[in-house]
C-alpha positions as CSV (number, residue, x, y, z in Angstrom):
1,X,-1.0,12.5,-27.2
2,X,-1.4,9.8,-24.6
3,X,0.4,10.4,-21.3
4,X,2.8,7.8,-19.9
5,X,2.3,6.8,-16.3
6,X,5.1,4.9,-14.4
7,X,4.1,2.8,-11.5
8,X,7.0,1.8,-9.3
9,X,6.6,-1.2,-7.0
10,X,4.3,-2.6,-9.7
11,X,4.2,-6.2,-8.3
12,X,3.1,-5.2,-4.8
13,X,-0.5,-5.3,-3.6
14,X,-1.3,-1.6,-4.4
15,X,1.0,-1.2,-7.4
16,X,-0.3,-4.3,-9.2
17,X,-3.9,-3.3,-8.7
18,X,-3.2,0.3,-9.9
19,X,-1.7,-1.2,-13.1
20,X,-4.8,-3.3,-13.7
21,X,-7.1,-0.3,-13.4
22,X,-4.8,2.1,-15.3
23,X,-4.7,-0.4,-18.2
24,X,-8.4,0.4,-18.8
25,X,-7.7,4.1,-19.1
26,X,-6.6,6.1,-22.1
27,X,-2.9,6.2,-21.0
28,X,0.3,4.4,-21.6
29,X,1.3,2.4,-18.5
30,X,4.9,1.5,-17.5
31,X,5.2,-1.1,-14.8
32,X,8.4,-0.7,-12.8
33,X,9.5,-4.0,-11.4
34,X,12.5,-5.4,-9.5
35,X,12.4,-8.5,-11.6
36,X,11.1,-8.9,-15.2
37,X,10.1,-12.5,-14.3
38,X,7.9,-11.4,-11.4
39,X,6.3,-8.8,-13.7
40,X,5.5,-11.3,-16.4
41,X,1.7,-11.3,-15.7
42,X,1.5,-7.6,-16.1
43,X,2.6,-7.8,-19.7
44,X,-0.7,-9.5,-20.6
45,X,-2.6,-6.3,-19.7
46,X,-3.4,-3.9,-22.6
47,X,-1.1,-0.9,-23.0
48,X,1.3,-2.0,-20.2
49,X,5.0,-2.0,-20.8
50,X,7.1,-3.7,-18.1
51,X,10.6,-2.3,-17.3
52,X,13.1,-3.5,-14.8
53,X,14.2,-1.0,-12.2
54,X,17.4,-1.7,-10.1
55,X,18.0,1.1,-7.6
56,X,21.7,0.6,-7.6
57,X,21.8,0.7,-11.5
58,X,21.3,4.3,-12.7
59,X,20.9,3.2,-16.3
60,X,17.8,1.1,-15.4
61,X,16.3,4.1,-13.7
62,X,17.1,6.4,-16.7
63,X,15.3,3.9,-19.0
64,X,12.3,3.6,-16.7
65,X,11.7,7.3,-16.4
66,X,12.4,8.3,-20.0
67,X,9.3,10.1,-21.5
68,X,7.3,9.6,-18.3
69,X,4.7,12.2,-17.6
70,X,3.4,11.0,-14.2
71,X,4.5,8.7,-11.5
72,X,2.7,6.6,-8.9
73,X,5.5,6.3,-6.4
74,X,5.2,3.1,-4.4
75,X,8.2,1.7,-2.5
76,X,8.5,-1.5,-0.4
77,X,8.5,-1.4,3.3
78,X,12.2,-2.1,3.8
79,X,15.0,-0.6,5.8
80,X,16.2,1.5,2.9
81,X,12.8,2.7,1.8
82,X,13.4,6.5,2.4
83,X,16.7,6.5,0.5
84,X,15.1,4.4,-2.3
85,X,12.3,6.9,-2.6
86,X,14.7,9.9,-2.7
87,X,16.7,8.3,-5.5
88,X,13.4,7.9,-7.5
89,X,12.3,11.4,-6.8
90,X,15.7,12.8,-8.0
91,X,15.4,10.8,-11.2
92,X,11.9,12.0,-11.7
93,X,13.1,15.6,-11.5
94,X,16.0,15.0,-13.9
95,X,13.6,13.5,-16.4
96,X,11.0,16.3,-16.2
97,X,8.2,14.3,-14.6
98,X,5.2,16.6,-14.3
99,X,3.4,15.0,-11.3
100,X,4.0,12.5,-8.5
101,X,1.3,10.6,-6.6
102,X,3.0,9.1,-3.5
103,X,1.7,6.1,-1.6
104,X,2.3,7.2,2.0
105,X,0.5,6.1,5.2
106,X,-2.1,7.4,7.5
107,X,-0.6,9.4,10.3
108,X,2.4,10.6,8.3
109,X,1.7,14.2,9.3
110,X,1.2,13.3,13.1
111,X,3.6,15.0,15.6
112,X,5.7,13.4,16.9
113,X,4.0,10.4,15.4
114,X,5.5,6.9,15.1
115,X,8.6,5.9,13.2
116,X,6.7,4.5,10.2
117,X,4.9,7.8,9.8
118,X,8.1,9.8,10.2
119,X,9.7,7.8,7.4
120,X,6.7,8.5,5.1
121,X,6.7,12.1,6.0
122,X,10.4,12.5,5.2
123,X,9.6,11.3,1.7
124,X,6.6,13.6,1.4
125,X,8.8,16.5,2.4
126,X,11.4,15.6,-0.1
127,X,8.8,15.6,-2.9
128,X,7.5,19.0,-1.7
129,X,11.1,20.4,-1.9
130,X,11.6,18.9,-5.4
131,X,9.1,21.3,-6.9
132,X,7.3,18.5,-8.7
133,X,3.4,18.8,-8.3
134,X,2.1,16.1,-6.1
135,X,-0.7,14.3,-4.3
136,X,-0.2,12.2,-1.2
137,X,-2.3,9.1,-0.5
138,X,-2.3,8.1,3.2
139,X,-4.2,4.8,3.6
140,X,-4.9,2.9,6.8
141,X,-3.8,-0.8,7.0
142,X,-4.5,-3.0,4.1
143,X,-7.2,-5.7,4.2
144,X,-5.0,-7.7,1.8
145,X,-2.3,-8.0,4.4
146,X,-4.5,-10.8,5.9
147,X,-3.8,-12.7,2.6
148,X,-0.2,-11.8,2.4
149,X,0.8,-12.5,6.0
150,X,-1.9,-14.5,7.7
151,X,-3.5,-16.8,5.1
152,X,-1.0,-19.6,6.0
153,X,-2.0,-19.9,9.6
154,X,-5.6,-19.4,8.8
155,X,-5.6,-22.2,6.3
156,X,-3.5,-24.6,8.5
157,X,-4.8,-23.7,12.0
158,X,-7.9,-21.6,11.6
159,X,-6.1,-18.9,13.5
160,X,-4.2,-15.7,13.0
161,X,-2.0,-13.9,15.4
162,X,-1.1,-10.3,16.2
163,X,-0.3,-8.1,19.3
164,X,-3.2,-5.7,18.8
165,X,-5.7,-6.6,21.5
166,X,-9.2,-5.3,20.8
167,X,-8.2,-2.1,19.0
168,X,-10.3,-1.3,16.0
169,X,-8.8,-0.3,12.6
170,X,-10.3,1.3,9.5
171,X,-8.7,-1.2,7.2
172,X,-8.9,-0.5,3.5
173,X,-9.1,-2.7,0.5
174,X,-6.1,-2.1,-1.8
175,X,-8.5,-2.0,-4.8
176,X,-9.9,1.2,-3.3
177,X,-6.5,2.7,-2.8
178,X,-5.7,1.9,-6.5
179,X,-9.0,3.4,-7.6
180,X,-8.2,6.7,-5.8
181,X,-4.7,6.6,-7.3
182,X,-6.1,6.1,-10.8
183,X,-8.5,9.0,-10.4
184,X,-5.8,11.3,-9.1
185,X,-3.3,10.3,-11.8
186,X,-5.7,10.9,-14.6
187,X,-7.2,14.2,-13.3
188,X,-6.0,17.7,-12.7
189,X,-8.1,18.4,-9.6
190,X,-6.0,16.9,-6.8
191,X,-2.6,18.8,-6.9
192,X,-1.1,19.7,-3.6
193,X,-3.6,17.6,-1.5
194,X,-3.2,14.7,0.9
195,X,-6.0,12.2,1.2
196,X,-6.4,9.9,4.3
197,X,-8.0,6.7,3.0
198,X,-9.9,4.1,5.1
199,X,-12.5,1.5,4.6
200,X,-16.2,2.2,5.6
201,X,-15.9,0.7,9.1
202,X,-13.4,0.2,11.9
203,X,-13.1,-3.4,13.0
204,X,-11.3,-5.3,15.7
205,X,-9.4,-8.5,14.7
206,X,-12.0,-10.5,16.6
207,X,-14.7,-8.9,14.5
208,X,-12.7,-9.7,11.3
209,X,-12.3,-13.3,12.5
210,X,-16.1,-13.6,13.0
211,X,-16.8,-12.3,9.5
212,X,-14.2,-14.6,8.0
213,X,-15.8,-17.5,9.8
214,X,-19.2,-16.7,8.4
215,X,-17.9,-16.3,4.9
216,X,-15.7,-19.4,4.8
217,X,-18.0,-21.6,6.8
218,X,-15.2,-22.6,9.1
219,X,-14.2,-21.5,12.6
220,X,-11.5,-18.8,12.3
221,X,-10.1,-17.3,15.5
222,X,-7.9,-14.3,16.2
223,X,-5.2,-14.8,18.9
224,X,-3.9,-11.7,20.6
225,X,-0.2,-12.4,21.4
226,X,2.2,-10.6,23.7
227,X,4.5,-8.0,22.1
228,X,7.6,-10.0,23.0
229,X,6.2,-13.1,21.2
230,X,5.5,-11.0,18.1
231,X,9.1,-9.6,18.3
232,X,10.6,-13.1,18.4
233,X,8.4,-14.3,15.5
234,X,9.5,-11.4,13.3
235,X,13.1,-11.9,14.3
236,X,12.9,-15.5,13.3
237,X,11.9,-14.3,9.8
238,X,15.2,-12.3,9.7
239,X,13.4,-8.9,9.8
240,X,15.8,-6.0,10.7
241,X,15.4,-4.6,14.2
242,X,14.4,-1.2,12.8
243,X,11.5,-2.7,10.9
244,X,10.5,-4.9,13.9
245,X,10.4,-1.9,16.2
246,X,8.4,0.1,13.6
247,X,5.9,-2.6,13.3
248,X,5.5,-3.1,17.0
249,X,5.0,0.7,17.4
250,X,2.2,0.5,14.7
251,X,0.6,-2.4,16.5
252,X,0.6,-0.4,19.7
253,X,-1.2,2.4,17.9
254,X,-3.8,-0.2,16.7
255,X,-4.2,-1.7,20.2
256,X,-4.7,1.8,21.8
257,X,-7.6,2.5,19.3
258,X,-5.8,5.4,17.6
259,X,-6.4,3.9,14.1
260,X,-10.2,3.6,14.4
261,X,-11.0,6.9,12.6
262,X,-13.0,6.6,9.4
263,X,-13.0,9.0,6.4
264,X,-15.2,9.2,3.4
265,X,-12.4,10.2,1.1
266,X,-12.6,7.1,-1.2
267,X,-16.2,8.0,-2.0
268,X,-15.4,11.7,-2.4
269,X,-12.6,11.0,-4.9
270,X,-13.9,8.0,-6.8
271,X,-17.7,8.6,-6.6
272,X,-18.3,5.1,-5.1
273,X,-18.2,3.6,-1.6
274,X,-15.2,1.5,-0.6
275,X,-15.3,-2.2,-0.2
276,X,-16.5,-3.5,3.2
277,X,-14.4,-6.2,5.0
278,X,-17.3,-8.7,4.3
279,X,-17.0,-7.9,0.5
280,X,-13.2,-8.4,0.8
281,X,-13.7,-11.7,2.6
282,X,-16.1,-13.0,-0.1
283,X,-13.8,-12.0,-2.9
284,X,-10.7,-13.6,-1.3
285,X,-12.6,-16.5,0.3
286,X,-10.4,-19.2,-1.5
287,X,-7.3,-17.8,0.2
288,X,-8.6,-18.8,3.6
289,X,-9.8,-22.3,3.1
290,X,-7.7,-25.5,2.8
């Protein structure tokens, strides 16, 4: 009998890609979305069932988790992320879910670590205590964040901004995170493990700007901004103080060079090398040109 795999956060960068790749496997895929309208495109994928999940509505969670064997637990980076994840884990336990793969973050196990890592580690610990078998995926920063958060200024000004100095980061393509997730979700070999996932190289934002310039054929520049300017820009977008502080702490880690470590875990798990930033830039080229 085909197993049913639920992917929460199915319209996000990683969740959406995981659904695409899982739809090509011999499994039933259930895409958990906050809004059925936003998940409309996922319905076109073979073997994918879209279900609305409202965290304040227990009935919607019961429906989403009914007859689910495995869960790819992806939650949005919001103020209530930890509590949201705990609600989903509790529901998974009630419904007899056999396995959870949790999208966490690199550095979640660091002591004392940063706030973002501590939030992720709290969720990991809750899964461990639940008794449900698990695997944790701890990726570095996403290459696709350039599309999600910086494409506007790159298209309009040929510039992108961040308070990270010349720190290098092992950014990873979300397609590679999804590929690891699919392998782990459809295999029996990864239980109880935590995988730190990076791309094949650590790059500074200036180096990324140079690659983007070459690929797009237009001058793209990275602008290092003071932390206070970044704080004001995030506040202007109505981001909660707790999220702003967590993001600035993460940027500080980037700036200090603490996120430059590279692992070969993508290749070990999937059998193929992860995408380079240049490959990413080619594939998403249209997002960065007017």
